[in-house]
VMD Tcl script that draws the C-alpha trace (Angstrom):
set ca {
  {41.88 -37.41 3.46}
  {39.15 -35.01 4.70}
  {35.83 -36.82 5.20}
  {32.97 -35.42 3.14}
  {30.01 -33.93 4.96}
  {26.74 -35.75 4.50}
  {24.36 -33.98 2.11}
  {21.42 -32.68 4.20}
  {18.15 -34.53 3.71}
  {16.00 -31.99 5.56}
  {15.77 -28.20 5.59}
  {13.72 -25.97 7.88}
  {13.18 -22.56 6.31}
  {11.76 -19.61 8.26}
  {10.08 -16.88 6.20}
  {10.26 -13.53 7.99}
  {7.27 -11.50 6.80}
  {8.06 -8.29 8.66}
  {7.39 -4.56 8.54}
  {10.65 -2.64 8.00}
  {10.86 1.15 7.88}
  {12.69 2.85 5.04}
  {15.91 4.42 6.32}
  {15.68 2.91 9.81}
  {18.72 0.67 9.45}
  {19.15 0.14 13.20}
  {15.47 -0.62 13.68}
  {15.38 -3.02 10.74}
  {18.51 -4.74 12.07}
  {16.84 -5.17 15.47}
  {13.83 -6.77 13.76}
  {16.13 -9.11 11.83}
  {17.95 -10.16 15.02}
  {14.68 -10.80 16.83}
  {13.30 -12.84 13.92}
  {16.50 -14.91 13.70}
  {16.40 -15.62 17.44}
  {12.75 -16.68 17.11}
  {13.63 -18.91 14.14}
  {16.50 -20.45 16.13}
  {14.13 -21.33 18.98}
  {11.93 -23.12 16.43}
  {14.85 -25.08 15.02}
  {15.15 -23.31 11.66}
  {18.22 -23.83 9.48}
  {17.71 -20.69 7.38}
  {15.80 -17.42 7.63}
  {14.57 -15.76 4.44}
  {13.98 -12.02 4.71}
  {12.38 -9.80 2.06}
  {13.75 -7.55 -0.65}
  {16.02 -4.71 0.57}
  {15.02 -5.47 4.16}
  {17.99 -3.66 5.70}
  {17.16 -0.37 3.98}
  {13.40 -0.82 3.75}
  {11.65 -0.93 0.39}
  {11.48 1.10 -1.77}
  {14.36 3.34 -0.66}
  {14.14 5.47 -3.84}
  {16.86 8.13 -4.04}
  {18.27 7.27 -0.62}
  {20.46 4.76 -2.46}
  {22.15 7.65 -4.29}
  {23.68 8.64 -0.96}
  {27.03 6.87 -0.35}
  {26.73 7.23 3.42}
  {23.43 5.36 3.34}
  {24.87 2.49 1.31}
  {27.88 2.29 3.62}
  {25.61 2.11 6.67}
  {23.59 -0.70 5.08}
  {26.76 -2.67 4.35}
  {27.99 -2.26 7.93}
  {24.68 -3.63 9.18}
  {24.93 -6.68 6.93}
  {28.52 -7.34 8.03}
  {27.49 -7.06 11.69}
  {24.61 -9.47 11.18}
  {26.93 -11.86 9.33}
  {29.33 -11.91 12.29}
  {26.45 -12.86 14.59}
  {25.80 -16.03 12.58}
  {29.01 -17.46 14.05}
  {26.83 -18.64 16.96}
  {25.85 -21.76 15.03}
  {22.22 -20.69 14.63}
  {20.25 -20.27 11.42}
  {21.79 -18.86 8.28}
  {20.27 -15.72 6.81}
  {19.24 -14.47 3.37}
  {18.65 -10.72 3.58}
  {18.22 -7.89 1.08}
  {20.25 -4.68 1.04}
  {21.35 -1.97 -1.44}
  {24.98 -2.50 -2.43}
  {27.70 -0.28 -3.83}
  {29.97 -2.22 -6.20}
  {32.68 -0.04 -7.72}
  {30.77 2.52 -9.82}
  {27.53 0.55 -9.75}
  {24.68 0.21 -7.27}
  {22.75 -3.02 -6.95}
  {19.57 -4.31 -5.38}
  {21.18 -7.29 -3.67}
  {20.81 -10.14 -1.22}
  {23.50 -11.45 1.08}
  {23.69 -15.04 2.29}
  {25.08 -15.08 5.84}
  {26.33 -18.15 7.68}
  {29.12 -19.28 10.02}
  {30.10 -15.72 10.87}
  {30.59 -14.39 7.33}
  {28.97 -13.27 4.12}
  {28.89 -16.55 2.19}
  {27.62 -15.06 -1.07}
  {26.02 -11.99 -2.63}
  {23.53 -12.01 -5.50}
  {22.25 -8.98 -7.43}
  {18.85 -8.38 -8.97}
  {18.97 -8.84 -12.73}
  {15.60 -7.61 -13.96}
  {14.95 -4.06 -12.73}
  {11.28 -3.04 -12.98}
  {10.52 0.30 -14.55}
  {6.73 0.49 -14.73}
  {3.80 1.50 -12.55}
  {5.04 2.20 -9.03}
  {8.54 0.90 -9.81}
  {11.45 3.09 -10.94}
  {14.47 0.91 -10.15}
  {16.40 1.54 -13.35}
  {16.77 5.12 -12.19}
  {18.80 4.20 -9.11}
  {20.11 0.64 -9.58}
  {22.28 -1.18 -12.10}
  {21.28 -4.63 -13.33}
  {23.25 -7.55 -11.93}
  {24.76 -10.40 -13.89}
  {22.83 -13.63 -14.41}
  {23.21 -15.49 -11.08}
  {24.18 -19.00 -10.18}
  {22.94 -20.90 -7.13}
  {24.46 -20.47 -3.66}
  {25.79 -23.47 -1.77}
  {24.19 -23.31 1.66}
  {25.33 -26.16 3.90}
  {25.46 -28.52 0.95}
  {22.19 -27.41 -0.67}
  {22.26 -25.40 -3.91}
  {19.77 -22.57 -3.48}
  {18.68 -20.22 -6.26}
  {17.77 -16.70 -5.12}
  {15.85 -14.78 -7.81}
  {14.96 -11.33 -6.46}
  {11.38 -10.16 -7.01}
  {11.19 -9.01 -10.67}
  {13.63 -11.79 -11.60}
  {10.65 -14.16 -11.38}
  {8.16 -11.74 -12.99}
  {10.10 -10.81 -16.12}
  {11.15 -12.73 -19.21}
  {14.94 -12.79 -18.80}
  {15.03 -16.45 -17.81}
  {16.67 -15.99 -14.41}
  {14.95 -19.01 -12.87}
  {15.76 -21.21 -15.88}
  {19.40 -20.18 -15.61}
  {19.44 -21.08 -11.92}
  {17.93 -24.48 -12.70}
  {20.44 -25.16 -15.48}
  {23.33 -24.25 -13.17}
  {22.26 -26.72 -10.50}
  {19.76 -25.01 -8.19}
  {17.66 -27.44 -6.14}
  {15.15 -25.00 -4.65}
  {14.26 -21.35 -5.36}
  {13.89 -18.77 -2.57}
  {12.59 -15.41 -3.79}
  {12.67 -12.27 -1.59}
  {10.05 -9.74 -2.72}
  {8.74 -6.24 -2.22}
  {5.39 -6.64 -4.00}
  {2.82 -3.91 -3.23}
  {-0.85 -4.67 -2.80}
  {-3.58 -4.11 -5.26}
  {-6.94 -5.86 -5.46}
  {-6.48 -9.47 -6.56}
  {-2.66 -9.37 -6.33}
  {-2.31 -12.65 -4.40}
  {-3.77 -14.63 -7.30}
  {-1.42 -12.84 -9.69}
  {1.60 -13.77 -7.55}
  {0.50 -17.39 -7.36}
  {0.25 -17.58 -11.13}
  {3.68 -15.99 -11.59}
  {5.30 -18.48 -9.23}
  {3.44 -21.44 -10.72}
  {4.73 -20.46 -14.16}
  {8.32 -20.60 -12.86}
  {7.68 -23.85 -10.99}
  {6.32 -25.46 -14.15}
  {9.17 -24.20 -16.33}
  {11.96 -25.17 -13.93}
  {10.50 -28.19 -12.15}
  {11.75 -26.67 -8.87}
  {9.84 -25.72 -5.71}
  {9.76 -22.02 -4.86}
  {9.29 -19.99 -1.70}
  {7.98 -16.46 -2.15}
  {8.66 -14.10 0.80}
  {6.88 -10.76 0.64}
  {7.30 -7.58 2.68}
  {4.60 -6.26 4.99}
  {3.66 -2.68 5.88}
  {2.84 0.76 4.56}
  {5.38 2.97 2.82}
  {3.87 6.26 1.70}
  {1.23 5.32 -0.93}
  {2.25 1.67 -1.12}
  {1.02 -1.11 1.13}
  {2.89 -4.40 1.23}
  {0.47 -7.09 2.27}
  {2.74 -10.04 3.03}
  {0.78 -13.19 2.09}
  {4.07 -15.08 1.60}
  {3.75 -18.63 0.30}
  {5.50 -21.61 -1.23}
  {4.77 -24.09 -4.02}
  {6.03 -27.62 -4.40}
  {7.46 -28.76 -7.71}
  {4.21 -30.67 -8.34}
  {2.34 -27.31 -8.27}
  {0.70 -27.98 -4.89}
  {0.61 -25.15 -2.36}
  {3.25 -25.93 0.27}
  {2.25 -23.16 2.68}
  {0.36 -19.87 2.76}
  {1.07 -17.15 5.30}
  {-1.39 -14.52 6.47}
  {-2.10 -11.23 4.70}
  {-1.65 -7.80 6.37}
  {-0.05 -9.34 9.48}
  {3.56 -9.69 10.57}
  {4.58 -13.31 10.91}
  {7.49 -15.69 11.03}
  {6.58 -19.10 9.68}
  {8.60 -22.31 9.45}
  {8.17 -24.70 6.56}
  {9.86 -28.09 6.60}
  {11.36 -29.57 3.45}
  {12.69 -33.08 2.81}
  {14.90 -34.33 0.00}
  {13.08 -36.93 -2.13}
  {14.25 -38.86 -5.19}
  {13.03 -36.14 -7.53}
  {13.89 -33.08 -5.40}
  {12.78 -31.13 -2.35}
  {9.23 -31.56 -1.05}
  {7.41 -29.68 1.69}
  {6.43 -31.91 4.58}
  {4.66 -29.28 6.71}
  {3.67 -25.67 6.43}
  {1.10 -23.14 7.67}
  {-2.12 -22.70 5.67}
  {-3.63 -19.32 6.57}
  {-6.98 -17.94 5.48}
  {-6.78 -15.05 3.04}
  {-9.45 -12.31 3.19}
  {-12.00 -11.67 0.45}
  {-11.78 -8.49 -1.63}
  {-13.70 -6.01 0.56}
  {-11.92 -7.14 3.71}
  {-8.57 -7.06 1.94}
  {-9.15 -3.53 0.63}
  {-10.27 -2.31 4.05}
  {-7.27 -3.86 5.79}
  {-4.91 -2.37 3.20}
  {-6.34 1.10 3.87}
  {-6.11 0.54 7.62}
  {-2.52 -0.69 7.50}
  {-1.46 2.10 5.15}
  {-2.93 4.79 7.41}
  {-1.51 3.22 10.60}
  {2.02 2.98 9.24}
  {1.98 6.45 7.67}
  {0.94 8.01 10.97}
  {3.22 5.94 13.20}
  {6.31 5.82 10.99}
  {6.18 9.59 10.52}
  {5.83 10.24 14.24}
  {2.32 11.71 14.50}
  {0.72 11.26 17.91}
  {-2.85 11.48 16.65}
  {-5.08 12.57 13.76}
  {-7.92 14.98 13.15}
  {-10.56 14.97 10.41}
  {-13.70 16.79 9.45}
  {-16.76 14.60 10.07}
  {-19.49 15.88 7.77}
  {-22.19 13.27 8.17}
  {-21.32 11.86 4.75}
  {-20.05 8.44 3.76}
  {-16.45 9.39 2.91}
  {-15.59 11.08 6.19}
  {-17.44 8.34 8.10}
  {-15.38 5.51 6.63}
  {-12.18 7.53 7.14}
  {-13.10 7.99 10.80}
  {-13.72 4.25 11.11}
  {-10.40 3.47 9.44}
  {-8.60 5.91 11.73}
  {-10.11 4.42 14.90}
  {-9.41 0.89 13.68}
  {-5.82 1.81 12.79}
  {-4.91 3.99 15.78}
  {-7.48 3.58 18.53}
  {-10.29 5.94 19.58}
  {-8.06 7.99 21.88}
  {-5.87 9.09 18.94}
  {-8.71 10.25 16.68}
  {-10.33 13.68 16.86}
  {-13.36 14.45 14.66}
  {-14.75 17.91 14.02}
  {-18.15 18.78 12.57}
  {-17.88 22.12 10.76}
  {-21.46 23.22 10.00}
  {-22.64 26.16 7.90}
  {-26.16 27.39 7.12}
  {-26.60 24.69 4.47}
  {-25.62 21.83 6.79}
  {-28.75 19.78 7.46}
  {-29.92 18.63 10.86}
  {-29.73 15.12 9.41}
  {-25.98 15.56 8.81}
  {-25.41 16.93 12.31}
  {-27.26 13.96 13.77}
  {-25.41 11.42 11.57}
  {-21.96 12.84 12.31}
  {-22.54 12.76 16.06}
  {-23.93 9.22 15.87}
  {-20.90 8.05 13.89}
  {-18.43 9.55 16.37}
  {-20.38 8.07 19.28}
  {-20.43 4.61 17.68}
  {-16.67 4.78 17.16}
  {-16.00 6.19 20.63}
  {-13.72 8.97 19.34}
  {-13.53 12.63 20.32}
  {-16.18 14.79 18.63}
  {-16.56 18.55 18.55}
  {-18.58 21.12 16.61}
  {-16.92 24.26 15.23}
  {-19.34 26.46 13.29}
  {-17.90 28.23 10.22}
  {-20.58 30.94 9.81}
  {-18.37 33.76 11.13}
  {-15.20 32.97 9.11}
  {-17.17 32.46 5.90}
  {-19.08 35.70 6.39}
  {-15.80 37.42 7.19}
  {-14.33 36.29 3.87}
  {-17.48 37.39 2.01}
  {-17.42 40.79 3.69}
  {-13.72 41.24 2.93}
  {-14.35 40.41 -0.74}
  {-17.61 42.34 -1.08}
  {-16.10 45.29 -2.97}
  {-13.96 43.05 -5.17}
  {-16.92 40.78 -6.05}
  {-19.42 43.63 -6.50}
  {-21.57 43.14 -9.60}
  {-20.89 39.40 -9.87}
  {-23.26 36.51 -9.22}
  {-22.79 34.19 -6.27}
  {-21.70 30.67 -7.27}
  {-18.90 28.13 -6.97}
  {-16.43 30.70 -5.63}
  {-18.62 31.40 -2.61}
  {-19.29 27.68 -2.14}
  {-15.57 26.98 -2.12}
  {-15.07 29.56 0.62}
  {-16.99 27.21 2.91}
  {-14.66 24.35 2.10}
  {-11.58 26.55 2.50}
  {-12.78 27.83 5.87}
  {-13.15 24.22 7.00}
  {-9.70 23.37 5.69}
  {-8.12 26.32 7.47}
  {-9.75 25.38 10.78}
  {-8.59 21.77 10.51}
  {-5.05 22.89 9.71}
  {-5.12 25.28 12.70}
  {-6.10 22.39 14.97}
  {-3.33 20.34 13.38}
  {-0.77 23.07 14.05}
  {-1.93 23.68 17.61}
  {-2.08 20.06 18.76}
  {0.34 18.30 16.40}
  {-2.42 16.18 14.87}
  {-2.15 15.05 11.26}
  {-5.18 15.99 9.18}
  {-6.77 13.01 7.45}
  {-8.29 14.10 4.16}
  {-11.31 12.20 2.90}
  {-11.86 12.51 -0.87}
  {-12.54 9.30 -2.81}
  {-11.14 8.39 -6.24}
  {-14.34 9.29 -8.08}
  {-14.15 12.85 -6.75}
  {-10.40 13.14 -7.22}
  {-10.77 11.95 -10.81}
  {-13.18 14.66 -11.90}
  {-11.93 17.47 -9.66}
  {-14.95 17.38 -7.33}
  {-12.78 18.71 -4.51}
  {-11.50 22.10 -3.38}
  {-7.82 22.94 -3.33}
  {-6.75 24.35 0.06}
  {-10.13 23.24 1.42}
  {-11.35 19.67 1.73}
  {-8.13 18.57 0.00}
  {-6.08 19.81 2.97}
  {-4.35 17.05 4.87}
  {-1.37 14.79 5.31}
  {-2.80 11.47 4.14}
  {-5.92 10.08 2.49}
  {-6.77 6.43 3.23}
  {-9.54 6.25 0.57}
  {-7.83 8.17 -2.23}
  {-7.77 5.10 -4.48}
  {-11.29 3.85 -3.70}
  {-14.11 4.73 -6.08}
  {-17.35 5.92 -4.50}
  {-19.18 2.61 -4.92}
  {-16.23 0.82 -3.34}
  {-16.51 3.17 -0.36}
  {-20.11 2.06 0.06}
  {-19.12 -1.59 -0.25}
  {-16.39 -1.32 2.37}
  {-18.69 0.62 4.72}
  {-21.29 -2.14 4.58}
  {-18.59 -4.75 5.13}
  {-17.17 -2.92 8.17}
  {-20.59 -2.65 9.79}
  {-20.79 -6.43 9.74}
  {-17.22 -7.35 10.67}
  {-14.15 -6.24 12.60}
  {-10.88 -6.80 10.75}
  {-8.04 -8.60 12.58}
  {-5.82 -6.13 14.39}
  {-8.46 -3.38 14.39}
  {-8.67 -1.23 17.53}
  {-12.21 -0.05 16.89}
  {-15.50 -1.49 18.22}
  {-17.73 -4.11 16.66}
  {-21.25 -3.45 15.43}
  {-22.60 -0.67 13.24}
  {-19.91 2.02 13.29}
  {-21.20 3.85 10.20}
  {-24.86 4.74 10.76}
  {-27.14 3.16 8.16}
  {-28.64 6.54 7.29}
  {-25.21 7.74 6.12}
  {-25.08 4.78 3.73}
  {-28.68 5.19 2.55}
  {-28.97 8.93 1.95}
  {-28.04 10.72 -1.27}
  {-24.45 12.07 -1.10}
  {-24.10 15.86 -0.93}
  {-21.38 18.43 -0.30}
  {-24.10 20.68 1.26}
  {-22.59 23.87 -0.13}
  {-25.97 25.22 -1.30}
  {-29.64 24.47 -0.54}
  {-30.90 20.99 -1.50}
  {-27.64 20.10 -3.24}
  {-26.74 16.52 -4.20}
  {-23.66 15.19 -5.99}
  {-25.84 14.04 -8.88}
  {-26.70 17.68 -9.67}
  {-23.34 17.95 -11.44}
  {-22.18 14.34 -11.83}
  {-23.74 11.21 -13.34}
  {-24.94 8.55 -10.88}
  {-21.90 7.04 -9.16}
  {-22.31 3.54 -10.65}
  {-22.18 5.15 -14.11}
  {-19.38 7.55 -13.22}
  {-17.24 4.84 -11.62}
  {-17.52 2.53 -14.61}
  {-16.55 5.31 -17.02}
  {-13.62 6.31 -14.82}
  {-12.37 2.76 -14.41}
  {-12.44 2.39 -18.20}
  {-10.50 5.63 -18.64}
  {-8.01 5.28 -15.79}
  {-7.34 1.60 -15.12}
  {-8.13 0.15 -18.55}
  {-7.14 3.07 -20.83}
  {-10.11 2.37 -23.12}
  {-10.99 4.74 -25.94}
  {-14.13 6.83 -25.59}
  {-15.60 4.85 -28.50}
  {-15.09 1.59 -26.58}
  {-16.67 3.08 -23.45}
  {-19.71 4.29 -25.38}
  {-20.03 0.77 -26.82}
  {-20.49 -0.47 -23.23}
  {-23.79 1.43 -23.16}
  {-22.74 4.86 -21.87}
  {-23.98 8.15 -23.24}
  {-21.41 9.62 -25.63}
  {-21.69 13.21 -24.38}
  {-21.33 12.03 -20.79}
  {-18.21 10.01 -21.61}
  {-16.59 12.97 -23.36}
  {-17.47 15.27 -20.46}
  {-16.00 12.90 -17.86}
  {-12.83 12.47 -19.93}
  {-12.50 16.28 -20.10}
  {-13.01 16.64 -16.34}
  {-10.44 13.90 -15.69}
  {-7.79 15.70 -17.71}
  {-8.37 19.22 -16.39}
  {-8.27 18.02 -12.75}
  {-4.67 16.81 -13.08}
  {-3.29 20.01 -11.50}
  {-5.40 19.38 -8.42}
  {-4.25 15.79 -8.05}
  {-0.60 16.90 -8.24}
  {-1.23 18.92 -5.07}
  {-3.23 16.29 -3.20}
  {-2.15 14.32 -0.15}
  {-0.71 10.83 -0.67}
  {-3.08 7.93 -0.16}
  {-3.19 4.14 -0.11}
  {-2.88 2.35 -3.46}
  {-5.75 -0.13 -3.83}
  {-6.40 -0.39 -7.58}
  {-3.98 -1.54 -10.24}
  {-3.45 2.05 -11.37}
  {-3.52 4.81 -8.78}
  {-2.95 8.51 -9.33}
  {0.65 9.56 -8.80}
  {2.90 6.51 -8.86}
  {1.08 4.59 -11.58}
  {-0.73 7.17 -13.71}
  {1.43 10.13 -14.67}
  {-0.37 12.40 -17.10}
  {0.79 15.92 -18.02}
  {-1.02 18.87 -16.46}
  {-0.82 20.81 -19.71}
  {-2.66 18.47 -22.09}
  {-4.99 19.32 -24.96}
  {-5.61 15.77 -26.16}
  {-9.24 14.66 -26.20}
  {-10.29 11.31 -27.64}
  {-12.81 12.10 -30.35}
  {-11.99 9.21 -32.73}
}
mol new
graphics top color blue
foreach p $ca { graphics top sphere $p radius 0.5 }
foreach p [lrange $ca 0 end-1] q [lrange $ca 1 end] { graphics top cylinder $p $q radius 0.2 }
display resetview
C-alpha cells in the first residue's frame, strides 16, 4: 500500500511582477528563469507570473501566426523541463494553439512537466481590449492540484466579468485563487482592482492573489501594483506600483482555509505622482524596447514641451535627451529665456535653430500661388511645419526619436498642425488635459519620482507655469484667443470624451451652450488629425485610439 503524502500546511507564493516585451520570447524566458531562481533562493514553493508572460501582453495579431504560437509552446515546454530540479513550481501565461482554436492560457509547471493547462473563459472586447478577435473562449475551468493544494487560476477578465468563473472554481474544490493579469493603468485603477477582487473574495469565501504585469507596450502602461486579499477581506500584501519586483507571501492552512501570515505592504503613489510615473515608464519602454538610442524634441518655452523634456530626462537620462529651440520673429525673449533655463535645470543638450530662412523660403516659393489672398492660419502653420521638418531631419541624421508634445486638450479640438508640431514617434502627454499638465509640472518641481534619472529641484521654471500659454505664431497671441479658458475647456472635453454626456447635460453643469456646441464640433472635425498622430501613454479611462474610436466622416451633432 502506497503511503499518502501529507497535505501541505504552508505555502510560499512568489509573485513575479515583471516587464516582458511583446514578441521577445527568449528575453521573456530569461526573465522567467531569473525570477524562478530568485524565488528558489527565498524558499518559494510556487512562482506566479502574469497573463501571457511568455509572449508579452497584448500580443494582438502576432497570435495569428502559427510560428509564433509554436515558439511560445517550445519555451513553455523548456521551462517545464527545468522544474525537474526540485525548485519552485511555476504558473505562467502563454498563447496556445489547440486544434483549430487559439487560447489565452496558463500552464502549471512542476516536477519537470506541464502539470495542467487552463484557458481564459471571459474574453474582453471593450476599450483597449480586442481579445475576441484573436482568441477563442476556454471551457469553464476546475482547480489544479499543485502538491496537494487545489488552486483555482482565473485569468484576468475571468474575475472581472459575470460568467461565474470564480464561483465555479470554488464549487469544484478550489482552496485559493491565483489570478494572472494584464491590467493597464488609468487614473484610480488600483482601487477598481481592489473592489473587483474583494467582490470575488466575498462571493467565494476564498483568498485571492492578483498578479499584474509591469511595463509600457505602445500606448498602454501596465503598472504592477500586485496584491492579495485574505478570505476575511483584509489586505494580505500590496506590491509596489511602476516598479519590477518579486515578492514572497506566506500562507498557512487554518481550520477555515488559507490565511496569509506575512506579506509586503508597499506605499502606493497619489494621483499626480502615479500619472507622472506612468508617463515616464511608458516613454522609457517605448524608446528602449524599440531600440532608439536617444530622443529629440522642440523646446518652445511653453509648459507642454517643458514637461515632456522633464519626462524624457527622468526616463532616459540627460545624456540621451536633445532639446532644440526653434525661434521665429514672433518668439518672445521670455520664451527663449525660459527654454534655456529649463534645459539647463534638466542638464540636457540644448541648441537654437532659427527658422526665419526656411519659413521665408516657403513664403517666397508660394508668393505667386497665394497672390491676392490674406495672410492667416496657412502662413502660421508654415512655421510649425518648418519646425517639424527640422526636428525630423535631426532625427534622420542622428537616429533620435522625435518626442511630440501636444496635450489632450489640444488634440481634442485640433489645436495642432499636421506634419508640424504633430511630427514625432511618441507623445508622453497625449492623454493629459492641459490642467493636468500644470498639476504634474507643479508636482515634479517638488518631488523626484522613484527610478527617475533627472535632477531634484525646480526643473520646470516657475515662469513657464505662470505665464499665459501661447503658440507664438503671430504677435501677442495666446491660446485663449481661440479657445475657452483651459479649466472650462477641459471640463467640457471630459464630459464629451470620458463621460459621453449630452450637450444638454453639459450645459446644465453651467457651461455656455454655444461654447459647448462649438467644442463638440471641433472635437468631431479633428478626428482625421488624431488618426495620424503619434501614439502616447494612456492615462485617462478613455484615450483616443484604443478606447475612443469615432468615424472621421461624421455629421452627427448633438442638438437635442
